[in-house]
C-alpha positions, 0 to 999 in steps of 0.5 A: 480187240487188244489186251488190257490197257494199264488203266483197265488192269488198275480197275480190274484190281480194284473191282477184285479187292472190292468183290472180295471184302464182301462175304458171299458164302453159299446162301448168302450172296445178296450183297455181291449180287447187288454189287455186281448188278449195280456195276452192270446197271451203270453200263446201261446193261439190263440184269436178269435175276431168277428164282434159284435162290428161292429153290436152293435156300438162298438169298438170291438168284442167278444173274444174267446180262446180255452184251449185243454184238453186231453179228448173230453169234454169242458167246458165254461167260459164267463165274460163281458169286458164292464162296466156302464159309468165311471164318474172319473178315477178309482184307485183301492185300498185295504181298509178293505179287499176290493178292492174300487175305490179311486175316486167317480166312479165305481170300474169295478169289474162287471164284471172284477172279472170274466176277472181277474179269467179266466186269472188266470184260463187260466194261471193255465191250460197251466202250469198243463193241464186238461183232459176237455178242456176249452173255454174263452169267453169275450163279449162286450156290456152286460150292454146295454142288452146282446148285444154282447152275442146275436151277438155271433155265439155260433155254434163254441162252443165245449162246450154245458155247462158253467158258467158266474161269474156275479151275485152281491151276496156272493160266493156260490149263484147260479141263477136258475131263471132270468127275461124276460126283455122288453124295452119301448121307447116312444117319445111324439110329442105337439106343442111349444107356448110362455108359458107366452103369448099363453100357450093355443095354445101349447101342452105340450109333458112333461105333457103327459108323466108326466101324464102317469107316474103318472098313471103307476105300477112302483118299485117292483109290485110283488115278481117277477116282476118290472118296472121303468121309468129310463130316461124323456127328453124334452123341450128347455126353461122354457118359451116355451111350450115343444113340444117334450119328450122322455121316456124310461122304463123297465119291467121285470119278472120271469114269461115272460107272466107277463113281457109282461103284465106289459110292455104293461101297460106302453104302454098303460098309454102313449098311454091314456095320449097321447090322453088326450084332455088336452095335446093331443100329437102324439105318437111314441112307441116301446116295445122290448123284450131285453132278455128271462128269464130262470129257471133251473131244480135243477137236471140239470148238470150245477147245479149238477156241480156247487153245488159240486165245491162250496161245494169242496171250502167250500161255501154252495150252495145257489139257488137264483133268480135275477132281473137282466139279465146276458149273460147266459140269452142270451146263454141259449136262444141259446141252451147252458147250461150256469149258473150265479154263484155269484162272491162276488161283492157289490154295482155294478153301484155305486160309492161304488162298491167293492169286497172283496179280499177273494171273488175274490180269492174265485171265482178263486178256485171255477173255478178251482173246476169246471174244476177238477170235470168236468174232473172227 
């Protein structure tokens, strides 16, 4: 299987831009899913949709299409259809050799670079069949703790080995370790009172939350561990002692026990603050393990195949660790040997998000090489 032709590269870019123009924040992937399904069905493929959308409160489920090979072996490729929330319309433009949004909002390259590459792979394989079969899985809700992938029934897959292209780093990166992630949600309930007349009769939920947060270890705690308070919301007016406050946070670590330890520390800080006599509040709190981390042996089949494909395309493989999760986490937890590869995107989730045209073309060549080497 040769590298992408000039015509395939042009079509790849056209597909990518068209996908980016379709807003698909988590929970609202239907339009993007319909475009992907129409493309695949136009190639003569059957597209199955599961019930993940109903399970996670979205408008669409995960999509699966199969491209048969001449042999028994099968290889999985996975990409997510959803993006983080979109603040402005998306108008993809090429500037200085890279795709960007002309407006002040995300581009959606995370993860539509992979979606576009998988559609291009499908076009190639339907024209030039390979020995290895290919399964294409398009998930929903990845940006909300891998929700769609966790609902997917992996037992229907023929592939045991596969790849996602969902790491925001230069092409060549191979994520061999990814973190365990905990989510903490707390609601503090105090007593409302007039802030100017009877403040001493109130118990401030925001004060309790602030003291809790001030006592926490946040940011990068060590080389493998991070913690964050992402949102704090409460109160109703400047002249009312706030009786409610909600806090959302997280802890991650490449070591599962360390992630649990730090998450437990955040819970302890909130509990201690809620019990402080100066701002005593009732506290409802949950600590939920969102996804499991993984470590991959350098000698594993998925790493060996990835390294060979990258070298064939002129990239020097770089084993990396990641502070972020991907569908690979959810699928590996279900027994599949799925590996996350770099896709060349930059500044994901930011208005300045971009991906170079070379990186987009590069991951397509790597996908071709993976199929070629798996067939061999």
